[in-house]
Steps between C-alpha positions, in 0.01 A plus 500: 500500500309273264470241777345764725244581234414132461459470877268797502299355211466169689391689813249691291365182348457346847329815630261508205415131547436569868276796415306294245442226758373757752275667244351167399390448862354851539127559466387833361135600477311766315143573604287728281145633518464465872579131483303418184818366337802354676809374319783318678844447348839391616786746503610388155165605353348156457123540555384250762134590536229735374184546702207683345192592701189330365326836454733573207418177316202643311514590133390856573803539729751381235661841439531568873661158549744559216602839636545365852706206374728730305547725804569203728751342260683832458505541878645152562762556229610822668514335843709213363738747335535696825556187706771379260676837512475502881656156523780591259587809704555283808806347341792736444651414165847632441503504122504846341205570276284217637142602571387527865854575622478676835 
C-alpha cells in the first residue's frame, strides 16, 4: 500500500512538472483601457512585457496610468490563476484530498 502511494506521488510530481513546462510556454495577455495598457505574461505569472500607450505618459495622466496598471496587473494575475487551475484539472490525480481532483 505504501508503494502504491509512492507511485502516485511520483506520478503527481511528473504531472506537475509537465504542467509547469506547459505553463511556462503559454502566453497570457491582459489589455485594459481599450488597448492603452497591455501586459503579457507566461502561464506561471512571469511578466514578459508591458506596453503603455504614449498618451498616458504625461504627468497629468499619472493617476489614470496608475489605476490602469493596477487593473491590468490584477487581470493578468486572475487569468494566470485560472489557466493554472484549468491545466491542473486536465490531469486526474487519484490522491484523496488533493486539490483539483476530478
